C-alpha positions, 0 to 999 in steps of 0.5 A, spaced: 609 342 067 612 340 074 619 337 076 618 330 079 620 329 086 626 325 087 625 319 091 633 318 092 637 323 094 644 324 098 645 329 104 648 335 099 642 335 095 637 334 101 641 340 105 640 344 098 633 343 098 632 345 106 636 351 104 631 353 100 627 355 106 629 362 109 631 362 117 633 367 122 640 366 125 641 365 132 647 364 137 646 359 142 650 359 148 652 356 155 655 359 161 659 356 167 666 352 167 666 351 159 662 356 156 661 355 149 657 358 143 654 356 136 651 359 130 644 355 129 638 356 124 634 351 127 630 355 132 623 355 133 618 357 138 614 351 140 609 353 146 606 359 149 604 355 155 608 353 158 613 357 154 618 353 150 622 353 144 627 348 140 634 348 138 637 342 134 644 340 135 648 335 131 651 329 136 658 331 134 658 338 135 662 341 142 655 344 144 651 337 144 655 335 150 656 342 153 649 343 153 647 336 155 651 337 161 650 344 163 642 344 163 641 351 161 642 355 155 641 362 152 639 364 144 641 370 141 637 372 135 642 376 130 640 382 127 643 384 120 649 387 122 651 380 126 654 377 120 661 376 122 659 374 129 654 368 125 660 366 121 665 366 127 661 362 132 660 357 126 667 356 125 670 350 128 677 352 128 675 358 133 678 358 140 674 354 145 672 355 152 672 362 155 677 365 150 672 364 144 668 370 147 674 375 148 673 379 142 665 379 143 661 384 146 656 380 151 654 380 158 652 374 162 644 372 163 641 373 170 638 366 169 642 362 165 649 364 166 650 364 159 653 369 154 648 374 151 650 377 145 650 385 145 645 388 140 641 382 139 634 382 136 632 378 142 635 374 148 632 367 151 634 364 157 632 357 158 633 350 162 633 344 158 625 341 159 626 335 154 630 332 149 629 327 143 633 324 138 632 327 131 637 322 127 644 325 127 641 331 131 638 332 138 632 336 139 632 340 145 626 343 148 628 349 152 623 352 157 624 359 158 626 362 164 627 370 161 626 373 155 628 380 152 626 384 146 632 388 143 631 396 144 630 397 136 624 394 134 625 396 127 632 392 127 633 388 121 634 380 122 640 376 119 637 371 115 640 364 112 637 362 105 641 358 100 647 357 104 648 364 105 647 369 110 642 375 107 639 381 110 631 382 109 628 386 104 623 390 107 621 393 100 614 391 099 613 394 092 617 387 090 611 383 093 605 381 089 599 382 093 
């Protein structure tokens, strides 16, 4: 017997249902006069030709206006050891501007000028190709200017599932064939 589908729901129950789908974790950054970073798990590959990715940013987030103005951004895909950075860039009470990067190991992207997080599994530098209204978020499509894969191809990703940061379990013995 299956549970019935809810036809009315609040934002909390919807967020919990969305959270049942595991995602990777990224830090989206913008450089320039007002550098900024934001943890994001709404990151998706879109197209190989042209090379496009997407990120979703809440209308009220500082990143929304900064990214709209800058026109270029970077995405750093976080590894399992980056949980502290994911929490830091999700904290709305952290310092703003360049000060938020003072204790973060990073370097500026050659093509975007945006901070790239050291040790990330991958870096994507982008220019905003298109943006679309997505309810309380804006969907930004980024056209890739540069991509770099991390040095350790076996590095574990950082995941977000059920409202928590998690590490991947690569033990295949627990997976049914």
